[in-house]
TORBA-673348 format. One record per residue (C-alpha): residue number from 1; y, z, x. Coordinates in steps of 0.25 Angstrom, whole numbers. Each point is the difference from the previous one (the first is absolute). Layout:
REM TORBA-673348
(NUM,(Y,Z,X)),
...
//
This chain:
REM TORBA-673348
(1,(361,396,454)),
(2,(4,2,-14)),
(3,(-8,-1,-11)),
(4,(7,-8,-11)),
(5,(-11,-5,-10)),
(6,(-8,9,-6)),
(7,(-11,-10,1)),
(8,(-5,-8,12)),
(9,(2,-16,0)),
(10,(-14,-7,-4)),
(11,(4,-15,5)),
(12,(7,-8,10)),
(13,(6,-13,-1)),
(14,(-1,-14,7)),
(15,(3,-13,-4)),
(16,(-11,-11,1)),
(17,(8,-11,8)),
(18,(5,9,12)),
(19,(-14,8,1)),
(20,(-3,0,14)),
(21,(13,-5,5)),
(22,(5,5,14)),
(23,(14,6,-2)),
(24,(4,-1,15)),
(25,(-2,-16,1)),
(26,(12,-8,-3)),
(27,(-6,-8,-12)),
(28,(6,-6,-13)),
(29,(8,11,-8)),
(30,(-11,8,-9)),
(31,(0,0,-14)),
(32,(-3,8,-10)),
(33,(-10,-3,-11)),
(34,(-4,11,-11)),
(35,(-6,11,7)),
(36,(-15,3,-2)),
(37,(-5,14,0)),
(38,(-11,3,6)),
(39,(-7,14,-2)),
(40,(1,11,13)),
(41,(-13,1,7)),
(42,(-5,15,3)),
(43,(6,0,13)),
(44,(14,-4,-5)),
(45,(-1,11,-11)),
(46,(4,12,6)),
(47,(1,11,-11)),
(48,(0,13,3)),
(49,(-8,12,-6)),
(50,(13,5,-7)),
(51,(5,-13,-5)),
(52,(2,4,-14)),
(53,(8,13,4)),
(54,(14,-4,4)),
(55,(4,12,6)),
(56,(-9,11,5)),
(57,(-4,13,-9)),
(58,(8,11,9)),
(59,(13,-9,-1)),
(60,(-1,-4,-15)),
(61,(-1,15,-1)),
(62,(12,4,8)),
(63,(8,-11,-7)),
(64,(-5,6,-13)),
(65,(5,14,3)),
(66,(15,-6,6)),
(67,(1,-7,-13)),
(68,(-2,12,-9)),
(69,(8,9,10)),
(70,(11,-10,-2)),
(71,(-1,1,-17)),
(72,(0,14,0)),
(73,(13,1,10)),
(74,(7,-10,-8)),
(75,(-2,1,-15)),
(76,(9,-13,-2)),
(77,(-11,-10,5)),
(78,(-10,-1,-12)),
(79,(-10,-10,6)),
(80,(-4,-4,15)),
(81,(-10,-11,3)),
(82,(-3,-4,14)),
(83,(-6,-14,1)),
(84,(-4,-11,10)),
(85,(9,-11,1)),
(86,(-10,-7,-8)),
(87,(3,10,-12)),
(88,(-15,8,1)),
(89,(5,14,-2)),
(90,(-5,11,11)),
(91,(7,12,-5)),
(92,(8,5,-12)),
(93,(7,10,-8)),
(94,(1,-4,-14)),
(95,(4,5,-14)),
(96,(-10,3,-10)),
(97,(0,-12,-10)),
(98,(6,-11,7)),
(99,(-10,-2,11)),
(100,(-4,-14,-3)),
(101,(15,-5,-1)),
(102,(4,5,13)),
(103,(-11,-5,8)),
(104,(3,-13,-6)),
(105,(13,1,5)),
(106,(-4,6,12)),
(107,(-7,-14,2)),
(108,(12,-7,-3)),
(109,(8,7,10)),
(110,(-7,-5,11)),
(111,(4,-13,-5)),
(112,(15,4,-1)),
(113,(-1,6,14)),
(114,(-5,-15,4)),
(115,(11,-7,-8)),
(116,(11,10,7)),
(117,(-4,-2,14)),
(118,(-1,-15,-2)),
(119,(15,0,-5)),
(120,(3,9,12)),
(121,(-5,-10,10)),
(122,(7,-12,-7)),
(123,(12,6,0)),
(124,(0,4,15)),
(125,(-1,16,-4)),
(126,(-15,2,4)),
(127,(-6,15,0)),
(128,(-2,3,-15)),
(129,(0,14,-2)),
(130,(1,3,-14)),
(131,(3,-5,-15)),
(132,(7,8,-11)),
(133,(-1,-3,-14)),
(134,(6,7,-11)),
(135,(4,-1,-14)),
(136,(7,13,-2)),
(137,(-10,8,-6)),
(138,(-11,-3,11)),
(139,(1,-3,14)),
(140,(-11,-7,8)),
(141,(0,1,16)),
(142,(-11,-11,8)),
(143,(0,3,16)),
(144,(-9,-8,9)),
(145,(-5,10,11)),
(146,(-6,-7,12)),
(147,(-11,8,8)),
(148,(-8,-5,13)),
(149,(-13,-1,-9)),
(150,(5,-4,-15)),
(151,(13,-4,-7)),
(152,(3,7,-12)),
(153,(8,0,-13)),
(154,(5,14,-6)),
(155,(6,-3,-15)),
(156,(7,13,-4)),
(157,(4,2,-16)),
(158,(11,9,-3)),
(159,(7,5,-13)),
(160,(14,0,-1)),
(161,(8,3,15)),
(162,(12,6,2)),
(163,(2,-4,14)),
(164,(-6,-13,5)),
(165,(5,5,13)),
(166,(-10,12,0)),
(167,(-11,-7,-7)),
(168,(0,-10,11)),
(169,(1,10,11)),
(170,(-13,9,-8)),
(171,(-6,-15,0)),
(172,(2,-2,16)),
(173,(-6,13,2)),
(174,(-13,-2,-7)),
(175,(0,-15,8)),
(176,(1,8,13)),
(177,(-12,9,-3)),
(178,(-9,-12,-5)),
(179,(5,-8,13)),
(180,(-5,12,9)),
(181,(-13,0,-8)),
(182,(-2,-16,2)),
(183,(3,-2,14)),
//
């Protein structure tokens, strides 16, 4: 089961009118009123001991090493952030001085990834791979990486790139490495 939320859901919803209606009976069609939220009781609330950690420490250490090694191999990439699909940072390699701005952009990248994926579904082309943004001086690559336990968003910021094909190839190598780690 994938961990999509960094926090447990704390409420259930029912409607006042349909509370206790048996769904198998052929009654009049169900109508929906405003939902009424009820706090979960202790038996429904199943929060693990490790609920505040999205990934375990060993996996985080492996991801940190992978990102650091990648930046050493490919210095054109200046900033890397791996985050949850909700925009919460898991790991990063950032230039000094612009960390706060890059973290804000990483949260935005999760939203852009969701929008890009929705656009592709709407036009009948599901299977989002990456989003590429460029202004001539800097490039941003945003990849969705789906694993068995968690989906993550990888955002990379580079300076001027000479060859888009080479940059995409370099990014795909990193995506493949991260995918192996989160499987």
